[in-house]
Backbone as numpy.savetxt, mean C-alpha at the origin, in Angstrom:
# Nx Ny Nz CAx CAy CAz Cx Cy Cz
0.23 -26.22 -20.73 -0.61 -25.03 -20.73 0.27 -23.78 -20.73
-0.34 -22.65 -21.06 0.42 -21.41 -21.22 0.13 -20.43 -20.09
1.18 -19.97 -19.44 1.10 -18.90 -18.44 1.67 -17.64 -19.07
0.86 -16.60 -19.13 1.27 -15.34 -19.72 1.55 -14.33 -18.61
2.73 -13.76 -18.61 3.09 -12.70 -17.67 3.02 -11.39 -18.45
2.06 -10.56 -18.10 1.81 -9.34 -18.87 2.92 -8.31 -18.72
3.53 -8.24 -17.54 4.57 -7.24 -17.28 5.29 -7.60 -15.99
6.52 -7.12 -15.87 7.31 -7.35 -14.66 8.47 -6.38 -14.63
8.90 -6.01 -13.41 10.05 -5.11 -13.29 11.09 -5.66 -12.33
11.23 -6.98 -12.34 12.23 -7.66 -11.52 13.53 -7.80 -12.32
14.63 -8.15 -11.66 15.87 -8.36 -12.41 15.72 -9.41 -13.51
14.91 -10.44 -13.24 14.63 -11.48 -14.23 13.42 -12.28 -13.76
12.95 -13.21 -14.55 11.83 -14.07 -14.15 12.27 -15.53 -14.15
13.51 -15.76 -13.75 14.04 -17.12 -13.67 13.25 -17.97 -12.68
12.83 -17.35 -11.58 12.08 -18.09 -10.56 10.77 -18.62 -11.15
10.05 -17.74 -11.85 8.78 -18.15 -12.44 8.98 -19.27 -13.47
9.99 -19.11 -14.30 10.25 -20.13 -15.32 10.57 -21.48 -14.68
11.37 -21.44 -13.63 11.74 -22.69 -12.96 10.52 -23.40 -12.41
9.64 -22.64 -11.76 8.46 -23.25 -11.13 7.43 -23.69 -12.17
7.11 -22.80 -13.10 6.05 -23.08 -14.06 6.49 -24.09 -15.11
7.69 -23.90 -15.68 8.18 -24.86 -16.66 8.52 -26.19 -16.01
8.92 -26.12 -14.74 9.19 -27.35 -14.00 7.94 -28.19 -13.80
6.77 -27.52 -13.83 5.50 -28.23 -13.71 4.97 -28.67 -15.07
5.76 -28.41 -16.14 5.39 -28.87 -17.46 4.62 -27.87 -18.30
4.63 -26.60 -17.92 3.87 -25.58 -18.64 4.82 -24.59 -19.34
4.24 -23.71 -20.14 4.99 -22.74 -20.92 4.82 -21.34 -20.34
5.89 -20.56 -20.38 5.83 -19.17 -19.92 6.04 -18.24 -21.11
5.13 -17.28 -21.25 5.27 -16.21 -22.24 5.23 -14.90 -21.48
6.21 -14.02 -21.70 6.23 -12.76 -20.96 6.32 -11.58 -21.90
5.88 -10.44 -21.42 5.91 -9.20 -22.19 6.01 -8.04 -21.22
5.95 -6.83 -21.76 5.95 -5.62 -20.94 4.80 -4.74 -21.41
3.60 -5.21 -21.19 2.40 -4.50 -21.63 2.18 -3.23 -20.82
1.78 -2.18 -21.49 1.46 -0.92 -20.84 -0.02 -0.57 -20.95
-0.66 -1.03 -22.03 -2.06 -0.66 -22.28 -2.96 -1.88 -22.24
-4.24 -1.61 -22.09 -5.21 -2.71 -22.07 -5.26 -3.41 -23.42
-5.04 -2.66 -24.50 -5.05 -3.25 -25.83 -3.90 -4.25 -25.97
-2.74 -3.89 -25.46 -1.61 -4.81 -25.51 -1.89 -6.06 -24.69
-2.50 -5.88 -23.52 -2.84 -7.03 -22.69 -3.84 -7.93 -23.40
-4.88 -7.33 -24.00 -5.92 -8.11 -24.68 -5.34 -8.97 -25.79
-4.41 -8.42 -26.54 -3.78 -9.18 -27.62 -2.96 -10.34 -27.08
-2.27 -10.09 -25.98 -1.35 -11.08 -25.43 -2.05 -12.26 -24.76
-3.18 -12.01 -24.11 -3.77 -13.03 -23.23 -4.87 -13.86 -23.87
-5.11 -13.70 -25.16 -6.23 -14.40 -25.80 -6.24 -15.89 -25.52
-5.08 -16.54 -25.68 -5.03 -17.99 -25.50 -4.30 -18.40 -24.23
-4.24 -17.47 -23.27 -3.56 -17.79 -22.00 -4.43 -18.69 -21.14
-3.77 -19.63 -20.47 -4.48 -20.47 -19.50 -4.47 -19.84 -18.11
-3.40 -19.13 -17.80 -3.32 -18.32 -16.58 -2.57 -17.04 -16.93
-3.01 -15.93 -16.35 -2.37 -14.64 -16.56 -1.78 -14.16 -15.24
-0.52 -13.72 -15.29 0.09 -13.07 -14.14 0.37 -11.62 -14.53
-0.07 -10.68 -13.70 0.11 -9.26 -14.01 0.73 -8.54 -12.83
1.55 -7.55 -13.15 2.08 -6.68 -12.10 1.34 -5.35 -12.11
1.63 -4.49 -13.08 0.98 -3.19 -13.14 0.07 -3.04 -14.37
0.22 -3.89 -15.36 -0.55 -3.77 -16.60 -2.05 -3.84 -16.32
-2.86 -3.06 -17.04 -4.30 -3.05 -16.80 -5.00 -4.28 -17.37
-5.47 -5.14 -16.49 -6.23 -6.31 -16.91 -7.70 -5.96 -16.66
-8.25 -5.20 -17.59 -9.59 -4.66 -17.44 -10.58 -5.43 -18.30
-11.80 -4.88 -18.45 -12.91 -5.61 -19.07 -12.59 -6.08 -20.48
-12.00 -5.22 -21.31 -11.70 -5.60 -22.70 -10.69 -6.73 -22.76
-9.67 -6.66 -21.91 -8.67 -7.71 -21.89 -9.27 -9.03 -21.41
-10.10 -8.96 -20.38 -10.73 -10.17 -19.86 -11.71 -10.75 -20.87
-12.41 -9.89 -21.59 -13.34 -10.36 -22.62 -12.61 -11.12 -23.73
-11.35 -10.74 -23.97 -10.57 -11.39 -25.03 -10.09 -12.78 -24.63
-10.10 -13.10 -23.36 -9.61 -14.40 -22.89 -10.56 -15.51 -23.33
-10.02 -16.54 -23.93 -10.85 -17.64 -24.44 -10.79 -18.89 -23.59
-9.74 -19.04 -22.77 -9.60 -20.29 -22.01 -8.92 -20.07 -20.66
-9.01 -18.86 -20.15 -8.27 -18.51 -18.94 -8.85 -19.18 -17.70
-7.97 -19.80 -16.93 -8.37 -20.48 -15.71 -8.13 -19.63 -14.46
-7.46 -18.48 -14.62 -7.21 -17.65 -13.46 -6.27 -16.50 -13.76
-6.36 -15.47 -12.94 -5.49 -14.30 -13.03 -4.78 -14.13 -11.69
-3.49 -13.93 -11.73 -2.69 -13.74 -10.51 -2.08 -12.34 -10.55
-2.20 -11.63 -9.45 -1.57 -10.30 -9.35 -0.28 -10.40 -8.55
0.80 -9.91 -9.11 2.03 -9.76 -8.36 1.78 -8.70 -7.29
1.44 -9.07 -6.08 1.25 -8.10 -5.03 -0.03 -8.34 -4.26
-0.33 -7.39 -3.38 -1.50 -7.52 -2.50 -2.72 -6.87 -3.11
-2.58 -5.65 -3.62 -3.71 -4.92 -4.17 -4.15 -5.47 -5.52
-5.42 -5.21 -5.86 -5.99 -5.69 -7.11 -6.56 -4.54 -7.94
-5.99 -3.34 -7.75 -6.54 -2.15 -8.40 -6.54 -2.23 -9.92
-5.56 -2.90 -10.49 -5.43 -2.92 -11.95 -6.17 -4.08 -12.62
-6.96 -4.80 -11.84 -7.72 -5.93 -12.38 -9.21 -5.66 -12.19
-9.98 -5.85 -13.26 -11.43 -5.65 -13.19 -12.06 -6.91 -12.58
-12.31 -6.86 -11.29 -12.81 -8.02 -10.58 -14.23 -8.39 -11.03
-15.03 -7.40 -11.35 -16.40 -7.68 -11.81 -16.39 -8.42 -13.14
-15.56 -7.95 -14.07 -15.46 -8.60 -15.38 -14.96 -10.03 -15.23
-13.98 -10.23 -14.34 -13.45 -11.57 -14.12 -14.52 -12.49 -13.52
-15.28 -11.96 -12.58 -16.34 -12.75 -11.95 -17.41 -13.13 -12.96
-17.75 -12.20 -13.85 -18.77 -12.46 -14.87 -18.35 -13.59 -15.81
-17.04 -13.78 -15.99 -16.55 -14.86 -16.84 -16.10 -16.07 -16.03
-16.39 -16.06 -14.74 -16.02 -17.16 -13.84 -14.52 -17.43 -13.85
-13.75 -16.34 -13.90 -12.29 -16.46 -13.85 -11.82 -16.06 -12.45
-11.28 -17.00 -11.69 -10.80 -16.63 -10.34 -9.61 -15.68 -10.40
-9.53 -14.79 -9.42 -8.44 -13.83 -9.32 -7.72 -14.05 -7.99
-6.42 -14.18 -8.05 -5.64 -14.41 -6.83 -4.59 -13.31 -6.69
-4.32 -12.93 -5.46 -3.22 -12.01 -5.19 -2.17 -12.72 -4.35
-1.18 -11.97 -3.88 -0.16 -12.54 -3.01 -0.19 -11.75 -1.71
-1.10 -12.11 -0.80 -1.30 -11.29 0.40 -0.32 -11.56 1.52
0.51 -12.59 1.38 1.32 -13.03 2.51 2.82 -12.88 2.25
3.19 -11.81 1.55 4.60 -11.50 1.41 4.83 -10.06 1.89
6.04 -9.71 2.17 6.50 -8.36 2.58 5.71 -7.78 3.76
5.13 -8.64 4.58 4.33 -8.13 5.70 5.20 -7.37 6.70
6.33 -7.94 7.04 7.21 -7.27 8.00 7.90 -6.06 7.38
8.23 -6.16 6.08 8.86 -5.02 5.42 7.95 -3.79 5.46
6.67 -3.98 5.12 5.76 -2.84 5.10 5.51 -2.32 6.52
5.40 -3.24 7.48 5.22 -2.81 8.86 6.43 -2.00 9.34
7.62 -2.48 9.04 8.83 -1.75 9.43 8.87 -0.38 8.77
8.54 -0.34 7.49 8.58 0.93 6.75 7.55 1.91 7.29
6.38 1.39 7.64 5.34 2.24 8.21 5.83 2.91 9.49
6.44 2.12 10.35 6.95 2.67 11.61 8.10 3.63 11.35
8.95 3.30 10.38 10.06 4.21 10.04 9.53 5.56 9.56
8.52 5.56 8.72 7.92 6.81 8.25 7.27 7.57 9.40
6.58 6.83 10.26 5.94 7.47 11.40 6.98 8.16 12.28
8.07 7.48 12.56 9.11 8.06 13.41 9.78 9.25 12.73
10.03 9.13 11.43 10.66 10.24 10.72 9.80 11.49 10.77
8.48 11.30 10.62 7.57 12.45 10.66 7.38 12.94 12.09
7.19 12.01 13.02 6.89 12.40 14.39 8.09 13.05 15.06
9.28 12.54 14.78 10.50 13.12 15.35 11.05 14.27 14.49
10.34 14.56 13.38 10.66 15.73 12.54 12.10 15.66 12.02
12.48 14.49 11.57 13.86 14.26 11.12 14.20 15.13 9.91
13.35 15.08 8.88 13.69 15.81 7.66 13.60 17.32 7.83
12.58 17.78 8.56 12.47 19.23 8.75 13.64 19.76 9.59
14.14 18.96 10.52 15.32 19.35 11.28 16.56 19.38 10.38
16.68 18.37 9.54 17.80 18.31 8.61 17.77 19.49 7.64
16.57 19.82 7.15 16.43 20.99 6.27 16.89 22.27 6.98
16.51 22.37 8.24 16.89 23.55 9.01 18.40 23.64 9.19
19.04 22.50 9.43 20.49 22.47 9.56 21.14 22.90 8.25
20.61 22.39 7.12 21.18 22.75 5.81 21.01 24.23 5.48
20.06 24.85 6.14 19.86 26.28 5.94 20.71 27.12 6.90
21.56 26.43 7.68 22.49 27.12 8.54 22.01 27.39 9.95
20.90 26.74 10.34 20.35 26.97 11.68 20.52 25.72 12.53
21.16 25.88 13.66 21.37 24.76 14.60 20.63 25.11 15.90
19.52 24.42 16.12 18.70 24.66 17.31 18.46 23.30 17.96
18.50 23.25 19.28 18.39 21.96 19.96 16.97 21.61 20.36
15.99 22.33 19.83 14.59 21.96 19.98 14.00 21.67 18.60
12.93 20.92 18.56 12.32 20.51 17.30 11.65 21.69 16.61
11.50 21.62 15.28 10.87 22.72 14.55 9.43 23.00 14.98
8.70 21.93 15.34 7.30 22.07 15.72 7.07 21.48 17.11
5.88 21.69 17.62 5.48 21.04 18.86 5.62 19.54 18.70
6.21 18.90 19.69 6.53 17.47 19.58 5.96 16.69 20.75
4.76 16.10 20.61 4.21 15.28 21.69 5.10 14.06 21.93
5.31 13.64 23.15 6.10 12.44 23.40 5.45 11.22 22.74
6.26 10.39 22.11 5.72 9.22 21.42 4.99 8.31 22.40
5.54 8.15 23.60 4.96 7.24 24.58 3.61 7.74 25.10
3.31 9.00 24.85 2.01 9.54 25.26 1.08 9.75 24.07
1.45 9.19 22.93 0.69 9.41 21.70 -0.21 8.23 21.38
-1.24 8.50 20.61 -2.19 7.47 20.17 -2.02 7.23 18.68
-1.77 5.99 18.32 -1.71 5.57 16.92 -3.04 4.96 16.54
-3.63 5.47 15.47 -4.89 4.93 14.97 -4.65 4.23 13.65
-5.09 3.00 13.55 -4.91 2.19 12.35 -6.25 2.05 11.64
-6.28 2.40 10.37 -7.50 2.20 9.58 -7.33 0.87 8.85
-7.98 -0.15 9.37 -7.77 -1.51 8.91 -6.81 -2.21 9.85
-7.15 -3.45 10.23 -6.32 -4.16 11.20 -6.04 -5.57 10.69
-5.45 -5.62 9.50 -5.06 -6.89 8.90 -3.67 -7.30 9.33
-3.06 -8.17 8.53 -1.77 -8.76 8.92 -0.65 -7.74 9.04
-0.59 -6.80 8.10 0.44 -5.77 8.19 0.15 -4.84 9.35
-1.08 -4.40 9.44 -1.47 -3.45 10.48 -1.26 -4.01 11.88
-1.52 -5.29 12.05 -1.29 -5.92 13.34 0.19 -5.87 13.72
1.05 -6.03 12.74 2.49 -5.94 13.00 2.89 -4.50 13.36
2.26 -3.53 12.70 2.50 -2.14 13.05 2.07 -1.88 14.49
0.93 -2.44 14.87 0.41 -2.26 16.22 1.41 -2.75 17.27
1.95 -3.95 17.05 2.88 -4.51 18.05 4.16 -3.69 18.14
4.63 -3.17 17.01 5.82 -2.34 17.02 5.55 -1.03 17.76
4.39 -0.42 17.51 4.04 0.84 18.17 3.85 0.64 19.67
3.27 -0.48 20.05 3.07 -0.77 21.47 4.41 -0.88 22.19
5.43 -1.36 21.48 6.76 -1.46 22.09 7.33 -0.09 22.42
6.87 0.95 21.71 7.27 2.33 22.01 6.43 2.94 23.12
5.43 2.20 23.59 4.56 2.72 24.63 3.35 3.47 24.10
3.11 3.42 22.80 1.97 4.12 22.23 0.67 3.41 22.54
-0.39 4.17 22.68 -1.74 3.61 22.74 -2.20 3.36 21.31
-2.71 2.17 21.03 -3.10 1.83 19.67 -4.61 1.58 19.62
-5.26 2.29 18.71 -6.69 2.09 18.45 -6.83 1.79 16.96
-7.96 1.25 16.58 -8.13 0.89 15.17 -9.59 0.87 14.78
-9.79 1.09 13.49 -11.13 0.93 12.90 -11.07 -0.22 11.91
-11.84 -1.26 12.17 -11.94 -2.39 11.25 -13.24 -3.11 11.55
-14.30 -2.83 10.76 -15.60 -3.43 11.04 -15.62 -4.93 10.82
-14.57 -5.49 10.22 -14.53 -6.93 9.97 -14.03 -7.75 11.14
-13.56 -7.10 12.20 -13.03 -7.82 13.35 -13.99 -7.75 14.53
-13.97 -8.79 15.33 -14.82 -8.84 16.52 -14.11 -8.14 17.69
-14.88 -7.85 18.72 -14.30 -7.25 19.92 -13.27 -8.19 20.55
-13.51 -9.49 20.44 -12.57 -10.46 20.99 -11.23 -10.39 20.26
-11.28 -10.22 18.95 -10.04 -10.12 18.18 -9.28 -8.84 18.53
-10.00 -7.74 18.69 -9.35 -6.51 19.13 -8.67 -6.73 20.48
-9.37 -7.37 21.39 -8.84 -7.58 22.74 -7.57 -8.44 22.70
-7.58 -9.47 21.86 -6.40 -10.35 21.76 -5.17 -9.58 21.28
-5.40 -8.57 20.45 -4.30 -7.79 19.91 -3.89 -6.62 20.81
-4.66 -6.40 21.87 -4.39 -5.27 22.76 -4.67 -3.95 22.11
-5.60 -3.94 21.16 -5.96 -2.74 20.41 -7.41 -2.39 20.70
-7.69 -1.13 20.92 -9.05 -0.69 21.20 -9.79 -0.38 19.90
-11.01 -0.84 19.82 -11.84 -0.55 18.65 -12.35 0.89 18.73
-12.34 1.58 17.59 -12.78 2.97 17.57 -13.55 3.24 16.29
-14.43 4.22 16.32 -15.10 4.67 15.11 -14.18 5.62 14.36
-14.49 5.87 13.11 -13.70 6.82 12.34 -13.74 8.21 12.97
-14.91 8.61 13.42 -15.01 9.93 14.03 -14.13 10.03 15.28
-14.11 8.98 16.07 -13.24 8.98 17.26 -11.77 9.06 16.86
-11.42 8.40 15.78 -10.04 8.42 15.31 -9.64 9.81 14.85
-10.47 10.43 14.01 -10.12 11.75 13.49 -9.89 12.74 14.64
-10.67 12.64 15.69 -10.62 13.61 16.76 -9.53 13.34 17.80
-9.12 12.06 17.94 -8.24 11.73 19.06 -6.84 11.26 18.68
-6.63 10.84 17.45 -5.36 10.21 17.09 -4.25 11.23 16.92
-3.06 10.85 17.35 -1.87 11.65 17.09 -1.22 11.22 15.77
-1.37 9.94 15.44 -0.90 9.40 14.17 -2.01 8.55 13.58
-2.34 8.77 12.32 -3.31 7.95 11.59 -2.57 7.21 10.50
-2.60 5.88 10.55 -1.89 5.07 9.57 -2.90 4.25 8.78
-2.81 4.31 7.45 -3.81 3.69 6.58 -3.37 2.29 6.14
-4.28 1.32 6.32 -3.99 -0.07 5.97 -5.24 -0.73 5.41
-5.92 -0.03 4.52 -7.16 -0.55 3.96 -7.08 -0.57 2.44
-7.92 -1.36 1.78 -7.88 -1.41 0.32 -8.47 -0.15 -0.29
-8.12 0.11 -1.53 -8.70 1.22 -2.27 -9.90 0.72 -3.04
-11.07 1.08 -2.57 -12.35 0.77 -3.21 -13.13 2.07 -3.26
-14.25 2.11 -4.00 -14.99 3.38 -4.08 -15.30 4.01 -2.72
-15.59 3.18 -1.73 -15.95 3.72 -0.41 -14.77 4.33 0.32
-13.54 3.95 -0.04 -12.36 4.48 0.66 -11.58 5.48 -0.19
-12.01 5.72 -1.40 -11.32 6.70 -2.24 -11.37 8.08 -1.59
-10.22 8.71 -1.42 -10.09 10.00 -0.73 -10.72 9.94 0.67
-10.47 8.84 1.34 -10.90 8.72 2.74 -10.33 9.86 3.56
-9.09 10.22 3.28 -8.48 11.38 3.93 -8.67 12.57 3.00
-9.53 13.48 3.41 -9.89 14.64 2.60 -9.93 15.87 3.48
-10.29 17.01 2.89 -10.26 18.27 3.63 -11.15 18.23 4.86
-12.33 17.64 4.73 -13.25 17.59 5.86 -12.67 16.79 7.02
-12.07 15.64 6.69 -11.46 14.78 7.72 -10.23 15.45 8.33
-9.38 16.02 7.49 -8.17 16.67 7.99 -8.49 17.81 8.95
-9.58 18.51 8.69 -9.99 19.62 9.56 -10.40 19.15 10.95
-10.77 17.88 11.07 -11.19 17.33 12.36 -10.01 16.87 13.21
-8.85 16.72 12.58 -7.68 16.19 13.29 -7.00 17.25 14.14
-6.18 16.79 15.06 -5.37 17.70 15.87 -4.38 18.45 14.98
-4.00 19.61 15.40 -3.03 20.40 14.63 -1.65 19.75 14.61
-1.42 18.79 15.52 -0.14 18.09 15.57 -0.22 16.69 14.96
-1.39 16.30 14.45 -1.57 14.94 13.92 -0.72 14.68 12.69
-0.39 13.39 12.51 0.41 12.94 11.37 -0.37 11.87 10.62
-0.36 11.94 9.30 -0.98 10.92 8.45 0.12 10.09 7.81
0.02 8.77 7.91 0.97 7.85 7.30 0.22 6.95 6.33
0.74 6.81 5.12 0.07 5.96 4.13 1.09 5.06 3.43
1.01 3.76 3.71 1.80 2.75 3.00 0.88 1.78 2.28
-0.36 2.18 2.06 -1.36 1.29 1.48 -1.60 1.60 0.02
-2.48 2.56 -0.28 -2.80 2.93 -1.65 -2.91 4.45 -1.74
-2.32 5.03 -2.78 -2.28 6.48 -2.90 -3.64 7.12 -2.95
-4.60 6.47 -3.58 -5.93 7.04 -3.74 -6.73 7.17 -2.46
-6.22 6.65 -1.35 -6.90 6.81 -0.08 -6.82 8.25 0.41
-5.86 9.00 -0.10 -5.61 10.37 0.36 -5.79 11.34 -0.81
-6.56 12.39 -0.58 -6.67 13.46 -1.58 -5.39 14.27 -1.55
-4.63 14.21 -2.63 -3.34 14.90 -2.67 -3.50 16.40 -2.45
-4.43 17.01 -3.16 -4.62 18.46 -3.05 -5.04 18.86 -1.64
-5.95 18.09 -1.04 -6.41 18.42 0.30 -5.28 18.26 1.32
-4.45 17.23 1.13 -3.33 17.02 2.05 -2.32 18.15 1.92
-2.01 18.55 0.70 -1.07 19.67 0.51 -1.57 20.92 1.20
-2.84 21.22 1.02 -3.42 22.42 1.65 -3.32 22.32 3.17
-3.63 21.14 3.71 -3.59 20.96 5.17 -2.18 21.12 5.72
-1.20 20.59 5.01 0.19 20.70 5.47 0.68 22.14 5.38
0.41 22.76 4.27 0.93 24.12 4.06 0.25 25.17 4.93
-0.96 24.86 5.39 -1.70 25.81 6.22 -1.71 25.42 7.70
-0.92 24.40 8.07 -0.81 24.02 9.47 -2.04 23.36 10.05
-2.88 22.79 9.20 -4.09 22.11 9.69 -3.71 20.85 10.45
-2.69 20.12 9.94 -2.14 18.97 10.65 -0.63 19.15 10.77
-0.01 18.30 11.57 1.42 18.49 11.85 2.35 17.94 10.80
1.92 16.90 10.06 2.82 16.32 9.08 2.20 15.12 8.40
2.92 14.59 7.42 2.47 13.39 6.71 3.70 12.63 6.23
3.53 11.31 6.09 4.59 10.44 5.60 3.96 9.43 4.65
4.39 9.45 3.40 3.72 8.68 2.35 4.72 7.78 1.62
4.34 6.54 1.42 5.09 5.67 0.52 4.35 5.50 -0.80
3.08 5.88 -0.83 2.26 5.76 -2.03 1.54 7.09 -2.25
1.35 7.46 -3.50 0.66 8.69 -3.85 -0.27 8.41 -5.02
-1.15 9.36 -5.29 -2.14 9.16 -6.36 -1.49 9.06 -7.73
-0.47 9.86 -7.98 0.21 9.85 -9.27 1.62 9.31 -9.08
1.86 8.11 -9.59 3.20 7.54 -9.49 3.73 7.25 -10.89
4.98 7.60 -11.16 5.91 8.30 -10.27 5.60 9.79 -10.21
5.98 10.41 -9.11 5.82 11.86 -8.98 6.81 12.57 -9.90
6.34 13.60 -10.58 7.25 14.40 -11.39 8.15 15.23 -10.47
9.30 15.61 -10.97 10.25 16.37 -10.15 9.70 17.72 -9.69
8.76 18.26 -10.46 8.20 19.57 -10.11 6.80 19.47 -9.50
6.42 18.28 -9.06 5.08 18.13 -8.47 4.99 18.97 -7.20
3.92 19.73 -7.04 3.80 20.61 -5.86 3.77 19.86 -4.54
3.40 18.58 -4.56 3.39 17.81 -3.32 4.78 17.79 -2.68
5.81 17.74 -3.50 7.17 17.65 -2.99 7.62 18.92 -2.28
6.86 19.99 -2.45 7.19 21.25 -1.77 6.32 21.47 -0.54
5.44 20.54 -0.23 4.58 20.69 0.93 5.39 20.65 2.21
4.92 21.35 3.22 5.63 21.43 4.49 5.47 20.13 5.28
6.51 19.80 6.03 6.46 18.70 7.01 5.99 17.39 6.38
6.60 17.07 5.24 6.22 15.87 4.49 7.43 14.99 4.26
7.24 13.68 4.41 8.23 12.67 4.07 7.62 11.79 2.99
8.33 11.57 1.88 7.84 10.71 0.81 8.92 9.70 0.43
8.51 8.43 0.31 9.38 7.41 -0.26 8.68 6.87 -1.51
9.45 6.26 -2.39 8.95 5.94 -3.74 8.39 4.53 -3.86
7.34 4.24 -3.07 6.66 2.94 -3.11 7.65 1.81 -2.84
8.49 2.02 -1.84 9.55 1.05 -1.52 9.25 0.23 -0.26
8.10 0.44 0.36 7.83 -0.22 1.64 7.88 -1.74 1.52
7.52 -2.27 0.39 7.45 -3.72 0.20 8.82 -4.37 0.05
9.84 -3.57 -0.26 11.08 -4.12 -0.77 12.08 -4.50 0.32
12.72 -5.64 0.11 13.88 -6.05 0.90 14.67 -7.03 0.05
15.79 -7.50 0.58 16.61 -8.43 -0.18 15.93 -9.74 -0.50
14.89 -10.08 0.23 14.22 -11.36 -0.01 12.79 -11.22 -0.53
12.22 -10.02 -0.46 10.80 -9.88 -0.80 10.52 -10.08 -2.28
11.46 -9.71 -3.17 11.23 -9.89 -4.60 11.11 -11.36 -4.94
12.08 -12.15 -4.49 12.05 -13.59 -4.76 10.81 -14.24 -4.15
10.46 -13.78 -2.94 9.28 -14.31 -2.27 8.02 -14.03 -3.09
7.89 -12.81 -3.59 6.74 -12.44 -4.41 6.68 -13.27 -5.68
7.79 -13.39 -6.38 7.82 -14.14 -7.63 7.49 -15.62 -7.39
8.04 -16.16 -6.33 7.80 -17.57 -6.01 6.33 -17.83 -5.72
5.74 -17.02 -4.87 4.35 -17.23 -4.48 3.40 -17.03 -5.66
3.68 -16.04 -6.51 2.83 -15.80 -7.68 2.89 -16.98 -8.64
4.10 -17.50 -8.88 4.25 -18.63 -9.79 3.58 -19.88 -9.22
3.69 -20.08 -7.93 3.04 -21.24 -7.31 1.52 -21.14 -7.42
0.98 -19.94 -7.27 -0.47 -19.75 -7.42 -0.90 -20.03 -8.85
-0.07 -19.63 -9.81 -0.39 -19.88 -11.21 -0.47 -21.40 -11.48
0.49 -22.13 -10.97 0.49 -23.59 -11.16 -0.73 -24.21 -10.47
-1.07 -23.72 -9.30 -2.26 -24.23 -8.60 -3.52 -24.02 -9.43
-3.65 -22.85 -10.04 -4.83 -22.57 -10.86 -4.90 -23.49 -12.09
-3.75 -23.87 -12.61 -3.73 -24.76 -13.77 -4.15 -26.19 -13.44
-4.10 -26.52 -12.15 -4.46 -27.90 -11.75 -5.89 -28.02 -11.25
-6.59 -26.89 -11.17 -7.99 -26.93 -10.68 -8.88 -27.56 -11.73
């Protein structure tokens, strides 16, 4: 059977070839950018693996014998789940890789913003040496971290934050009170989070209901010293509203690994916003996470071929 890889940005796909060809199947790979390119490529695919290429309705409609679609990664934003369901094509992601990497990166961003590392460094580069922080700095051990979503990554963030002495609350309607209690995390409503959190960290999927979850109205409800951290999906945060809030002192800072427009252009106004830390969608990455992702995706592809 044929496994089609629509696109990839790894050093190579030797891992996939070893696993898939080792199971007796064929691998065809490309670097598709458009839905039209994907549609042409996947017509006779038995399984499709995609990284960033758009596997949308037209591409799915072109599939004649597809047994499944696998996404390199956790999110499924680039795959039309409704179209796949209508054709009875299962869609799989890789939800169990880079969990610790993203949790570590989330905490690193939180600390960089909360301890005002970059704004202090900027001040030093401007010739000013002051032994107090640029802004009001609440003690971390007296701060409340609010997690939007309490899945596997978020739970790891919670345990790391608790080690710093932070109070951790979360909003996740899918968890029971017993599960919250086991994690030592208090359940909270969104309104309670906006009003009480010192740090808000996003760990939820991007769906219509969560698009621009962080917007001007929400930011206005937060403390003037609050920090927003996003290592989930860029579309959860309204870029324009966040820039306005940072530049006008509505909140204390933000730390982002994902943004609405990736990659950011060198002259994007977001990069000039005050009290902001940005990394280039690197939270997932470590020396082992790439191989782990490729291995798990290829294994899922082989599993789909045997169903």
